[in-house]
C-alpha positions as CSV (number, residue, x, y, z in Angstrom):
1,M,9.8,97.4,69.6
2,I,13.6,97.1,69.3
3,P,14.7,97.0,65.6
4,E,16.3,93.7,64.6
5,E,19.6,95.3,63.9
6,K,19.8,96.6,67.4
7,K,18.9,93.1,68.7
8,A,21.7,91.6,66.7
9,E,24.1,94.3,68.0
10,R,23.1,93.4,71.6
11,I,23.7,89.7,70.9
12,I,27.2,90.5,69.5
13,T,28.0,92.7,72.5
14,L,26.8,90.1,75.0
15,F,28.7,87.2,73.4
16,Q,31.9,89.2,73.1
17,G,31.8,90.0,76.8
18,L,31.0,86.3,77.7
19,Y,33.6,84.6,75.4
20,G,36.1,87.0,73.9
21,E,38.5,85.7,71.4
22,I,37.8,82.0,71.0
23,E,38.5,79.6,68.2
24,W,36.0,76.9,67.3
25,W,37.2,75.2,64.2
26,P,40.8,73.9,64.5
27,G,42.8,72.3,61.7
28,G,44.4,73.2,58.4
29,P,42.4,74.3,55.3
30,E,42.0,70.8,53.8
31,E,40.8,69.4,57.2
32,V,38.3,72.3,57.3
33,L,36.8,71.2,54.0
34,I,36.6,67.6,55.1
35,G,35.1,68.7,58.5
36,A,32.5,71.0,56.8
37,V,31.0,67.9,55.0
38,L,31.3,65.6,58.0
39,T,29.5,68.1,60.3
40,Q,26.3,67.9,58.3
41,Q,23.5,66.6,60.5
42,T,25.7,65.5,63.4
43,R,27.5,66.9,66.5
44,W,31.0,68.2,66.4
45,E,32.2,65.5,68.8
46,N,31.4,62.9,66.2
47,V,33.3,64.9,63.6
48,E,36.4,65.1,65.8
49,T,36.3,61.3,66.2
50,A,36.0,60.9,62.4
51,L,38.8,63.3,61.7
52,K,41.1,61.4,64.1
53,R,40.3,58.2,62.4
54,L,41.0,59.7,59.0
55,Q,44.4,60.9,60.4
56,E,45.2,57.5,61.8
57,A,44.4,56.0,58.4
58,G,46.6,58.5,56.7
59,I,43.9,59.9,54.5
60,C,42.9,63.2,56.2
61,S,43.6,65.3,53.1
62,L,41.9,65.9,49.8
63,R,44.4,63.7,48.0
64,G,44.0,61.0,50.7
65,I,40.2,61.0,50.4
66,H,40.5,61.0,46.6
67,E,42.8,58.0,46.4
68,A,41.4,56.0,49.3
69,S,38.9,53.2,48.7
70,D,35.3,53.8,49.4
71,R,35.4,51.3,52.2
72,A,38.4,53.0,53.9
73,V,36.7,56.4,53.9
74,E,33.4,55.0,55.1
75,E,35.0,53.1,58.0
76,A,36.8,56.3,59.1
77,I,33.8,58.6,59.0
78,F,31.2,56.1,60.3
79,P,30.7,58.0,63.6
80,T,29.2,61.0,61.8
81,G,26.3,59.0,60.4
82,F,25.1,59.0,56.8
83,Y,28.5,57.7,56.1
84,R,27.8,56.5,52.5
85,I,26.3,59.8,51.5
86,K,29.2,61.7,53.1
87,R,31.8,59.5,51.5
88,E,30.3,60.3,48.1
89,R,30.2,64.0,48.9
90,L,33.8,64.0,50.2
91,K,35.0,62.1,47.1
92,C,33.2,64.6,44.9
93,L,34.6,67.6,46.8
94,A,38.1,66.2,46.7
95,S,38.2,65.4,43.0
96,T,36.6,68.7,42.1
97,V,39.1,70.8,44.1
98,L,42.1,68.7,42.9
99,S,41.1,68.8,39.3
100,C,41.0,72.6,39.2
101,G,44.5,73.1,40.7
102,G,44.0,72.5,44.4
103,M,43.6,74.8,47.4
104,N,46.4,77.2,46.4
105,H,44.8,77.9,43.1
106,L,41.4,78.4,44.6
107,A,42.9,80.8,47.2
108,G,43.3,83.3,44.3
109,Y,39.5,83.4,43.6
110,P,37.5,86.4,44.7
111,T,35.1,85.5,47.6
112,L,31.9,85.5,45.5
113,R,33.4,83.3,42.8
114,L,34.9,81.0,45.4
115,R,31.5,80.6,47.1
116,A,29.8,79.9,43.7
117,F,32.5,77.3,43.0
118,F,31.7,75.3,46.2
119,L,28.0,75.7,45.9
120,A,28.2,74.0,42.5
121,I,29.6,70.8,44.1
122,K,27.1,68.1,45.0
123,G,26.3,68.1,48.7
124,V,27.6,71.6,49.4
125,G,24.9,74.0,50.6
126,P,25.2,77.6,51.8
127,E,26.2,76.7,55.4
128,T,28.9,74.2,54.2
129,A,30.2,76.7,51.6
130,D,30.4,79.5,54.1
131,S,32.1,77.4,56.7
132,I,34.7,76.5,54.1
133,L,35.2,80.2,53.1
134,C,35.4,81.5,56.7
135,Y,37.6,78.8,58.2
136,G,39.3,77.2,55.2
137,F,40.1,80.3,53.2
138,S,40.0,83.0,55.9
139,R,37.3,85.1,54.2
140,P,35.1,87.5,56.1
141,V,31.9,85.5,55.7
142,F,29.5,84.9,58.5
143,V,28.3,81.4,58.9
144,I,24.5,80.9,59.4
145,D,23.7,77.6,60.9
146,A,20.9,76.0,63.1
147,Y,22.4,77.6,66.2
148,T,22.4,81.1,64.7
149,H,18.8,80.7,63.6
150,R,17.6,79.4,67.0
151,I,19.3,82.0,69.1
152,C,18.3,84.9,66.8
153,A,14.7,83.7,66.8
154,C,14.7,83.6,70.6
155,A,15.9,87.2,70.5
156,G,13.0,88.2,68.3
157,I,14.9,88.4,65.0
158,S,12.7,87.1,62.2
159,L,15.3,87.2,59.5
160,K,16.6,83.9,58.1
161,G,19.2,82.5,55.7
162,S,20.9,85.1,53.5
163,D,18.9,88.0,55.0
164,L,20.2,87.1,58.5
165,Q,23.7,86.7,57.1
166,E,23.6,90.1,55.5
167,L,22.5,91.6,58.8
168,F,25.5,90.3,60.7
169,Q,27.9,91.1,57.9
170,R,26.8,94.7,58.0
171,L,27.4,94.8,61.7
172,L,30.8,93.0,61.8
173,P,34.1,94.5,60.7
174,E,35.3,93.0,57.4
175,E,37.9,90.8,59.1
176,H,37.7,87.0,58.9
177,Q,38.9,86.6,62.5
178,V,36.0,88.6,63.8
179,H,33.6,86.5,61.8
180,R,35.2,83.3,63.1
181,H,34.9,84.6,66.7
182,C,31.3,85.6,66.3
183,H,30.3,82.3,64.8
184,A,32.1,80.5,67.6
185,W,30.2,82.6,70.2
186,F,26.9,81.3,68.8
187,V,28.1,77.7,68.9
188,E,29.4,78.1,72.5
189,Y,26.2,79.7,73.7
190,A,24.1,77.1,72.1
191,K,26.1,74.3,73.7
192,Q,25.7,75.9,77.1
193,Y,22.1,76.8,76.9
194,C,20.1,75.5,73.9
195,L,21.5,71.9,73.9
196,K,21.0,71.6,77.6
197,K,17.5,73.1,77.4
198,R,18.3,75.9,79.9
199,C,15.7,78.1,78.3
200,E,14.6,79.7,81.6
201,E,18.2,80.9,82.1
202,C,18.6,82.3,78.6
203,M,19.9,85.8,78.4
204,I,18.8,86.3,74.8
205,S,15.0,85.8,75.2
206,S,14.7,89.1,77.1
207,F,15.8,90.9,74.0
């Protein structure tokens, strides 16, 4: 039986050959924070629509979210579903970040302290916090999401959550761009195979 670490290495090697240096999460740091909340339980296409509507309304920033009316935020983010819950979470996130000095102040936090800060905010779980750290603050943190779990399970890797994250962080160089690329590879592969139910063509299951 192939050790799980070797299987993870094979996934990384395969994906690097397939996709190379790709970017998955565009936008500035504040837009990343907003998108990290909006992407909960929805597809990225819906998040892109909501972000565009926030931009058109002139409130696609933490200050904009904080000062906008509940109705204005809800109307903009409606395409992502659960819009009342997400509006509450966005408002809480925005007010908490702004009240502690904003993004520039938080950028000085060590990674573990920064992660703990976001995890303490209502509605921010490990996946959301790690997305914020990796894409919003350029920290070498590997994001574990539903795609990662699904693909790794198909490869015969039984680890989940923080254990799976630790596995990939041991294998990847401590550079945030590498972590971004690797997460983007999982997303891209899942879009091509998992979401289209092309299981019989999957290159991972043979691992």
